[in-house]
C-alpha positions as CSV (number, residue, x, y, z in Angstrom):
1,M,-264.8,-103.0,41.5
2,V,-266.4,-106.2,39.5
3,R,-263.7,-109.1,39.4
4,K,-263.6,-111.0,36.8
5,K,-264.0,-114.8,37.0
6,L,-261.4,-117.2,36.5
7,R,-262.4,-119.6,33.5
8,I,-260.4,-122.5,32.7
9,T,-260.2,-123.4,29.3
10,K,-259.8,-126.4,27.0
11,R,-256.4,-125.3,26.6
12,D,-255.4,-124.6,30.1
13,Y,-256.9,-127.8,31.4
14,L,-254.4,-130.0,28.7
15,L,-251.4,-128.0,29.4
16,A,-251.6,-128.8,33.6
17,N,-252.4,-132.2,33.0
18,R,-249.3,-132.5,30.6
19,R,-247.2,-130.5,33.4
20,A,-248.4,-133.0,36.2
21,S,-248.0,-135.9,34.3
22,R,-244.4,-134.7,33.4
23,L,-243.5,-134.0,36.7
24,E,-244.7,-137.5,37.6
25,E,-242.4,-138.5,35.0
26,I,-239.6,-137.1,36.9
27,Q,-240.3,-138.5,40.1
28,A,-240.4,-141.5,38.7
29,H,-237.4,-141.9,36.5
30,G,-235.2,-139.4,38.9
31,K,-234.8,-137.6,35.4
32,P,-236.4,-136.2,32.4
33,V,-237.5,-138.8,29.9
34,A,-236.7,-137.8,26.5
35,N,-239.4,-139.0,24.0
36,R,-238.5,-140.5,21.0
37,T,-240.5,-138.6,18.1
38,M,-239.7,-140.7,14.7
39,V,-241.5,-143.9,15.5
40,H,-241.3,-145.1,12.1
41,R,-239.2,-144.7,8.7
42,S,-241.3,-145.1,6.0
43,K,-240.1,-147.7,3.3
44,K,-240.6,-145.0,0.3
45,V,-238.4,-142.4,1.6
46,Y,-234.8,-142.8,-0.1
47,D,-232.5,-144.2,2.2
48,R,-229.1,-145.2,0.1
49,N,-228.0,-146.7,2.7
50,R,-230.8,-149.4,3.5
51,V,-230.4,-150.2,-0.5
52,K,-227.3,-151.1,0.0
53,R,-227.5,-153.4,3.2
54,E,-230.6,-155.2,1.6
55,D,-228.3,-155.7,-1.5
56,R,-225.9,-157.4,0.5
57,R,-228.1,-159.5,2.4
58,Q,-229.5,-160.6,-1.3
59,S,-225.8,-161.0,-2.7
């Protein structure tokens, strides 16, 4: 019986590093830390509330 050699792909390597990093983060903070997905809101996106706030500031 011939055994297959274990190959570690780039995807496996990245996944293992992410898991290890997350476990370290949980141990450091005592709980999982949630990442914020929205970093910057584009000014080009229409936002009625933002327009109203700017109008109040200028008046």
